[in-house]
C-alpha positions as CSV (number, residue, x, y, z in Angstrom):
1,M,12.3,-59.9,13.6
2,S,9.4,-58.1,14.1
3,S,7.6,-55.8,11.4
4,I,4.8,-54.4,14.0
5,V,5.4,-50.5,14.1
6,S,6.2,-49.3,17.3
7,L,3.5,-46.8,18.3
8,S,5.6,-43.7,18.5
9,E,6.9,-44.3,14.8
10,K,2.8,-44.2,14.4
11,E,2.3,-41.7,15.9
12,E,5.5,-39.9,14.1
13,F,4.3,-40.7,11.2
14,I,0.8,-38.9,11.8
15,Q,1.9,-36.0,13.4
16,N,4.8,-36.0,10.1
17,V,1.8,-36.4,7.2
18,Q,-0.4,-33.6,9.2
19,K,2.7,-31.4,8.8
20,W,3.2,-32.2,4.9
21,N,-0.3,-31.9,4.3
22,Y,-0.1,-28.0,6.2
23,I,2.9,-27.5,4.5
24,E,2.2,-27.7,0.9
25,G,-1.3,-26.3,1.7
26,Q,0.9,-22.9,3.2
27,I,2.8,-23.6,-0.9
28,K,-0.1,-23.6,-2.3
29,D,-1.4,-20.6,-1.0
30,A,2.0,-18.1,-1.0
31,N,2.1,-19.3,-5.0
32,E,-1.4,-18.8,-5.7
33,K,-0.5,-14.5,-3.8
34,V,2.6,-14.6,-5.9
35,K,1.0,-15.6,-10.0
36,K,-1.4,-12.6,-9.0
37,M,1.4,-10.0,-7.4
38,R,3.8,-11.1,-10.5
39,T,0.6,-10.4,-12.9
40,L,-0.1,-6.8,-11.8
41,K,3.7,-6.0,-12.1
42,S,3.7,-7.6,-15.7
43,N,0.9,-5.6,-16.2
44,F,1.8,-2.6,-14.5
45,G,5.8,-2.6,-16.4
46,T,4.1,-2.8,-19.8
47,K,2.1,0.5,-19.6
48,I,4.5,2.0,-17.6
49,C,6.9,0.7,-21.0
50,S,4.1,2.3,-23.6
51,Y,4.6,5.6,-21.9
52,L,8.5,5.7,-22.0
53,E,8.6,4.5,-25.8
54,K,5.5,7.0,-26.3
55,N,6.7,9.7,-24.9
56,H,10.2,9.0,-26.7
57,S,12.2,8.8,-22.6
58,I,15.6,9.4,-23.8
59,K,16.9,7.8,-20.4
60,N,14.6,4.9,-19.8
61,K,14.8,5.2,-15.6
62,I,12.4,6.4,-13.2
63,A,14.3,7.2,-9.4
64,I,12.4,6.3,-6.9
65,G,13.8,7.6,-3.7
66,N,17.4,5.7,-3.6
67,D,16.1,3.3,-5.9
68,E,16.1,3.4,-10.3
69,I,13.3,1.9,-12.5
70,H,15.3,0.8,-16.5
71,M,13.7,-0.2,-19.5
72,Y,15.5,-2.3,-21.6
73,S,14.8,-4.7,-24.2
74,K,15.3,-8.3,-23.2
75,K,15.5,-11.3,-25.6
76,E,13.4,-14.2,-25.9
77,Y,14.2,-17.7,-26.9
78,T,11.6,-20.2,-27.3
79,P,12.8,-23.3,-25.8
80,L,14.1,-26.3,-27.4
81,S,11.8,-28.4,-27.5
82,F,11.3,-31.5,-29.4
83,S,9.4,-30.3,-32.2
84,Y,11.3,-27.0,-32.3
85,I,14.6,-29.1,-33.0
86,E,12.8,-31.3,-35.7
87,N,11.6,-28.4,-37.7
88,K,14.8,-26.8,-37.6
89,L,16.6,-30.4,-38.8
90,K,14.5,-30.0,-41.4
91,E,16.1,-27.4,-42.6
92,I,19.1,-28.4,-42.7
93,I,19.0,-32.1,-43.3
94,Q,17.2,-33.1,-46.4
95,D,16.8,-37.0,-45.5
96,E,13.9,-37.3,-43.2
97,K,14.3,-40.9,-42.0
98,Q,17.6,-39.7,-40.6
99,V,15.8,-36.8,-38.8
100,E,13.0,-39.2,-37.5
101,F,16.5,-41.4,-36.7
102,V,17.8,-38.1,-34.4
103,I,15.3,-37.1,-32.6
104,Q,14.3,-41.0,-31.4
105,Y,17.6,-41.0,-30.4
106,L,17.8,-37.8,-28.3
107,K,14.0,-39.1,-26.9
108,D,15.7,-42.1,-26.0
109,N,19.2,-41.4,-24.4
110,R,17.9,-38.7,-22.5
111,E,18.8,-39.4,-18.6
112,I,16.0,-39.9,-16.6
113,T,16.6,-40.0,-12.3
114,V,13.7,-41.3,-10.2
115,T,12.6,-39.9,-7.2
116,N,10.1,-40.3,-4.5
117,D,8.1,-37.3,-3.9
118,L,4.0,-36.4,-2.6
119,R,1.7,-35.4,-4.6
120,K,-1.9,-34.1,-3.2
121,I,-5.4,-34.9,-4.9
122,H,-8.0,-32.2,-4.3
123,K,-11.1,-33.7,-4.4
């Protein structure tokens, strides 16, 4: 068997690389725009909530056409990082070697999935 790649396969490969590169650029641009928009939305949201709290709004609702904006309280939990788990285990387990053993066991036995992917390096 020959390992020679046919011309059409090579041309298709080149086209796929070019299309991938174009789409990668479009995604990067879109993500940057979305990030800016989320920041603006968050800033306006903070100002709106501050106004509602300051003026003791009972309803915590704002009507906009057929829609409503509701202010609500939400809980945000810290991520379950290894350092967080280790600190909390130290509060309930006196033997530091046992804590280290549990943390190492969790680290060593995480499920690992390996896949191939592409990454663009900007020079």
